[in-house]
N, C-alpha and C positions, 0 to 999 in steps of 0.2 A: 629540564629544556622538551622533555615532550609533551607536559602539563601545558605549556603555553604556544606552542602549535597545534595542539589539540584545541584548545582554546580559539587562537584565531582564526582555526574550519567551521570550527562552532560561531562564530560571529558571523567571518564569509555569510557563511549557512543561511542565516536568520541573515543578513540583508539583502539576498537573494528573493529566500522565500518573501517577505516582505515586495519586491518588487526596487528596490536597491544594489546600482552599483557600488562596490570599496574599493577608493585608488588603494594602494600599497604604493605608498612611495618611495623613487628607483627602481622599481620590478616594476610592475604593470599593475591592471583594473578588472577585477573580476566583476561583470554585467553580463547581462543577459542580449542575446543578439536579435535584429530586429526583426519585427513577426514575420511573415511570409503570407502574403495576403492575393491570392484567387478568387478576380471576383469573373468569371467565367461563368454564366447560370446560376450564383448565386444575388438573391434578392436580401434574404433574410438576415440582418445583421449579429440577432447573434451567433448565428451557426456560421459569417462568415470571419469575423472578429475571434472567435474561439483559434486564434492559432498557438498550437503551444514554440516557446518561448526556451530557447537554450539557454545554460548556461558560457557564456566564455571568456574567455582569458584575454586581456590586452596587452605583450609586452611592451615595455617599457623599450626608447632605444638607447640609455643611458645602461641601459641592464649588458646589452648583447652590442654593444660598440666594435666594429669593423667585421660584424655580420650579418648580411644577406638578406633581411627575413620584410617578410613582407602580410600586412593583418590577411587573414583569410578565418575562413570558415570549414573545418573538416568535418565530412557528412559520410553517415555510411548508410547504402538503401540498400536495398535488395537486388537490388540492377546494379550496383557499384559503387564503389568512393570516391572520396577527392574533395579536392580546396572548390569553396569558391566564393571568391570576394566578397570581403568587408567590409559597406560601406555605411557612417553614420548620416552622412550625408540625403536631407529632401529623406529623412526617413517617418515616420508617424510612431507613436509609442515610444518616443524619447526614455531615457530612462534615468530619472535622479544617479549623480554619483555621488558618496561621500566618500569624506578623505577619513582615513584609518583612526581607529577610537582607540586607545592604549589604554586611557582608565577603563571601557566597558570589556576590553580583555582579561586588564588586569582583572577586577572583577568575577568570567566567567576561570578563575587557574589560584580566586583564592588569591590571591600575589596585590603588593602592593604597586602601582605604577611605576617606580621606582623598577624593585626589583624586577617590574616585565625586562 
């Protein structure tokens, strides 16, 4: 069982490093945060567009039926921490989302697809 969970983590990690999100059915989506763009006084595109993107988990409503959860990103900065809203509307730099591939996860675990 541990091997399968480790393989799922490796699969998600590799996809995020390639800039792709992963949809785990009836659980949630592992993706990257939208880029924060600060244009004040910056005209050089290479400096302006190199904002880090953080991994984000978006839980699906089917998984937490009956709970009043809102989609947000937790942040921790020098002067405090909190939540900022997560919105995919009107964002540049959309992240492609792939469906979870059981066959690839099985290959990481050296198991057959049916055993996984």
